[in-house]
C-alpha positions, -999 to 999 in steps of 0.1 A, spaced: 226 22 -665 205 18 -696 173 37 -701 158 10 -723 140 -21 -713 154 -51 -732 121 -71 -730 96 -46 -742 117 -22 -762 99 7 -744 120 35 -729 122 33 -691 124 65 -671 140 64 -636 140 88 -607 149 86 -570 127 91 -540 141 99 -506 122 99 -473 134 104 -438 117 88 -409 127 102 -375 136 77 -348 106 69 -326 107 67 -288 116 33 -274 87 9 -276 82 -28 -267 69 -36 -302 71 -23 -337 47 1 -354 35 9 -388 47 41 -405 13 51 -419 24 82 -437 51 64 -456 26 37 -466 3 65 -480 32 79 -500 42 46 -514 6 37 -523 3 71 -540 35 67 -559 25 32 -571 -10 44 -580 4 73 -601 22 49 -625 56 44 -610 71 10 -600 95 5 -572 127 -8 -587 149 -7 -556 146 4 -519 176 10 -496 178 21 -460 205 43 -446 205 46 -408 214 79 -391 216 89 -354 182 105 -355 163 81 -377 165 64 -411 166 75 -447 146 54 -472 160 58 -507 140 43 -536 146 40 -573 113 44 -591 107 36 -628 80 41 -653 76 37 -691 52 67 -692 70 99 -700 40 120 -687 42 102 -653 80 108 -652 77 145 -659 49 150 -634 73 139 -606 91 173 -607 59 191 -597 48 166 -571 41 180 -536 37 149 -516 23 166 -485 -6 181 -505 -11 152 -529 -13 125 -502 -28 147 -475 0 142 -451 7 161 -420 38 182 -417 45 167 -383 52 132 -373 22 114 -358 39 108 -325 39 138 -300 71 123 -284 92 131 -315 103 166 -320 114 175 -356 142 200 -362 118 226 -376 97 224 -344 126 232 -321 131 267 -308 163 282 -323 
C-alpha cells in the first residue's frame, strides 16, 4: 500500500480505527447507534477521512473496523494521544440498560 497520493503528490497517512458495538436486545425495528455517530463525526471533524469501513460480526455484537486517512501529519500524530471517551464526551456504558458489558459483570 503506497503512502503517497498520485493525484496531489501529498503524503497520505493512514491509521485504523476499531469499535465494538454490543448486540442489543431483540427489537421490532432498528435503532441509531448515537455514540458511534458522535465518534465518527469527531474523527471526520478532526481532519481524518474515512477510506474504508468493514464489519466483523461476533456472537456478542459487531466490530467496526475503519481505515482512516489524512494528509496532515499533525492530525495523524495526534491520533496516538486520542482518548475517545473524553474527547467526544461518551459514556463508558452502553446506552441500553438491557445490555451488560463484560466489565460490568461480577467476576
